[in-house]
C-alpha positions in Angstrom: -7.9 18.3 36.8 -6.2 15.0 35.9 -8.7 12.3 35.0 -6.3 9.4 34.8 -6.4 9.2 31.1 -3.1 8.5 29.4 -2.8 10.9 26.4 0.5 9.5 25.2 0.2 8.1 21.7 0.4 4.3 21.5 3.3 2.5 19.7 0.9 1.8 16.8 -0.1 5.5 16.6 3.5 6.6 16.7 4.4 4.1 13.9 1.5 5.3 11.8 2.6 8.9 12.3 6.1 8.1 11.2 4.8 6.2 8.2 2.6 9.2 7.2 5.5 11.5 7.5 7.7 9.3 5.4 5.1 8.9 2.6 4.5 12.7 2.6 8.2 13.4 2.3 8.6 11.0 -0.6 5.6 12.4 -2.4 7.0 15.9 -1.9 10.3 14.7 -3.5 8.3 13.2 -6.3 6.6 16.5 -7.0 9.9 18.3 -6.9 11.3 15.7 -9.5 8.3 16.4 -11.7 9.0 20.1 -11.6 12.7 19.4 -12.4 11.6 17.3 -15.5 9.5 20.3 -16.7 12.5 22.6 -16.2 14.6 20.2 -18.1 12.2 20.2 -21.1 12.2 24.0 -21.2 16.0 24.2 -20.7 16.6 21.8 -23.5 15.3 24.3 -26.1 17.7 26.9 -24.8 20.9 25.1 -23.7 20.8 21.7 -25.3 20.9 18.1 -24.1 23.8 18.5 -21.6 21.8 20.9 -19.4 18.8 18.7 -19.7 20.7 15.7 -18.4 22.0 17.7 -15.4 18.6 19.0 -14.4 16.9 15.7 -14.7 19.6 13.9 -12.8 19.7 16.3 -9.8 17.2 18.1 -7.7 17.7 21.8 -8.3 17.3 22.9 -4.7 19.7 20.4 -3.1 21.9 19.1 -5.8 21.0 15.5 -4.7 19.6 12.7 -6.9 15.8 12.8 -6.9 13.9 10.1 -5.0 10.2 9.1 -5.1 8.2 6.2 -3.9 8.4 4.4 -7.2 12.2 4.3 -6.8 12.0 2.0 -3.8 13.2 -1.4 -4.7 11.8 -4.4 -2.8 13.1 -7.9 -3.2 10.4 -10.5 -3.9 7.7 -8.1 -5.1 5.5 -9.5 -7.8 3.8 -7.0 -10.1 0.9 -7.3 -12.5 0.1 -4.9 -15.4 -2.9 -4.3 -17.6 -5.4 -5.3 -14.9 -9.0 -4.7 -15.8 -11.2 -2.8 -13.2 -14.7 -3.6 -14.2 -17.6 -3.8 -11.8 -19.1 -7.3 -12.0 -21.6 -9.5 -10.2 -20.7 -12.8 -8.7 -17.3 -14.5 -8.2 -14.2 -13.6 -10.2 -11.5 -16.1 -11.2 -8.4 -14.1 -10.3 -5.0 -14.7 -11.9 -3.1 -14.5 -8.6 -3.7 -15.7 -5.1 -4.5 -13.6 -3.1 -5.9 -11.2 -5.7 -3.9 -8.0 -6.4 -6.3 -6.3 -8.7 -8.8 -7.0 -11.5 -12.5 -7.0 -11.9 -14.4 -6.7 -8.7 -17.7 -6.1 -6.9 -19.2 -2.6 -7.3 -19.3 -2.3 -3.5 -16.0 -2.0 -1.6 -15.2 -3.7 1.7 -14.9 -1.5 4.8 -11.2 -1.4 5.7 -10.2 -2.9 9.0 -9.2 -6.1 10.7 -11.2 -9.3 10.1 -10.9 -12.7 11.8 -12.8 -14.5 9.1 -12.1 -14.6 5.3 -13.5 -11.7 3.3 -15.0 -11.7 -0.2 -12.2 -11.3 -2.7 -14.3 -9.2 -5.0 -15.1 -6.6 -2.3 -11.5 -6.5 -1.0 -10.1 -5.9 -4.5 -12.3 -2.9 -4.7 -10.4 -1.5 -1.7 -7.1 -2.0 -3.6 -8.6 0.1 -6.4 -9.0 2.9 -3.9 -5.4 2.8 -2.8 -5.7 0.4 0.2 -3.4 -2.5 0.9 -4.6 -5.9 1.9 -2.7 -8.1 4.4 -3.6 -11.8 4.2 -2.3 -14.7 6.3 -2.8 -18.5 6.2 -4.0 -19.5 9.7 -2.4 -23.0 9.2 1.1 -21.5 8.8 1.2 -18.7 11.4 0.9 -18.4 15.2 -1.6 -16.3 17.2 1.3 -14.0 18.2 2.3 -13.5 14.5 -1.3 -12.7 13.6 -1.5 -10.2 16.5 1.7 -8.6 15.4 0.4 -8.2 11.8 -2.8 -6.6 13.0 -0.8 -4.2 15.1 1.5 -3.4 12.2 -1.2 -2.6 9.7 -2.1 1.1 9.1 -5.3 2.2 10.9 -6.8 3.4 7.6 -6.8 2.1 4.0 -5.8 -1.4 5.1 -7.5 -4.7 5.4 -6.2 -7.6 7.4 -7.9 -11.0 7.0 -7.2 -14.8 7.0 -6.8 -16.5 3.6 -6.5 -20.3 3.5 -4.2 -22.1 1.2 -1.5 -19.5 0.5 1.9 -20.5 -0.7 3.5 -18.2 1.8 2.5 -17.6 5.4 1.6 -14.0 4.7 1.1 -11.6 1.8 0.6 -7.9 1.5 -1.1 -6.8 -1.7 -1.8 -3.5 -3.4 -3.3 -2.8 -6.8 -1.0 -4.5 -9.3 1.6 -5.6 -6.7 2.1 -8.0 -3.9 4.8 -9.3 -1.5 4.9 -12.8 0.1 6.6 -12.8 3.5 6.9 -15.0 6.7 5.9 -12.4 9.4 6.3 -8.8 10.2 9.0 -9.3 12.8 11.5 -11.1 10.5 10.5 -9.2 7.4 9.7 -5.7 8.8 12.0 -3.8 6.5 10.7 -5.2 3.2 7.0 -5.0 4.3 7.5 -1.4 5.6 9.0 -0.5 2.2 6.0 -2.0 0.4 3.6 0.0 2.6 5.6 3.2 1.9 5.6 2.6 -1.8 2.0 1.3 -2.4 -0.2 2.4 0.5 -2.6 5.1 -0.7 -0.5 5.2 -3.9 -1.5 7.5 -6.8 -1.0 4.6 -9.1 -4.2 2.9 -8.0 -7.1 3.4 -10.4 -9.1 5.5 -7.9 -6.7 6.7 -5.2 -8.4 8.3 -2.2 -11.8 6.9 -2.9 -13.6 5.8 0.3 -12.5 2.8 2.4 -15.5 3.1 4.7 -19.2 3.2 4.0 -19.2 -0.1 2.1 -19.9 -3.5 3.4 -18.5 -5.5 6.3 -17.3 -9.1 6.1 -17.7 -11.6 8.9 -15.6 -11.3 12.0 -14.7 -7.6 11.7 -13.0 -6.3 14.8 -14.5 -2.9 15.7 
């Protein structure tokens, strides 16, 4: 018997599903490329460098150049290497604003949407687990732009929170990388590429570690 409930997925759920499918496809291509590199190493001992170059350059099964998330190029991305990941007590003086990795509190922040600033040290712990962190300067954005950002963010492994004093209206940060942008409407392509490349990335120090069961900041939207 119909109960009046609309079971059709929401636009946000459909977007998240497409995003998951895209990430899964890219990771599958990356695994295929790794197998190709192994084949290339073995082949090199038999047939020489020419065969190695052919195998490495092309995917064996399709004859197409290999692709993986790391191959995505995004204009404006800032990257940081050699970041430490120690658990510390108290505040941390980060080298970038907003933080995109470094020493952090031993307890992670529960992922989700927040209407108040969250502690940097707990949010950075989320980045260590493969989450991404969307920040916005309330003085530079409208309520509509904030709502669009909250709707755009993945339902899992993502934090959205205000961050005063940014040099760009909005940022999206992952461990060792971040992208400044104006809003998700005008910059959807580049922000989507960033999410595809860095969301739940295996390059984070502890990918797949929890993004729940930690601590909540103020103003968390249930």
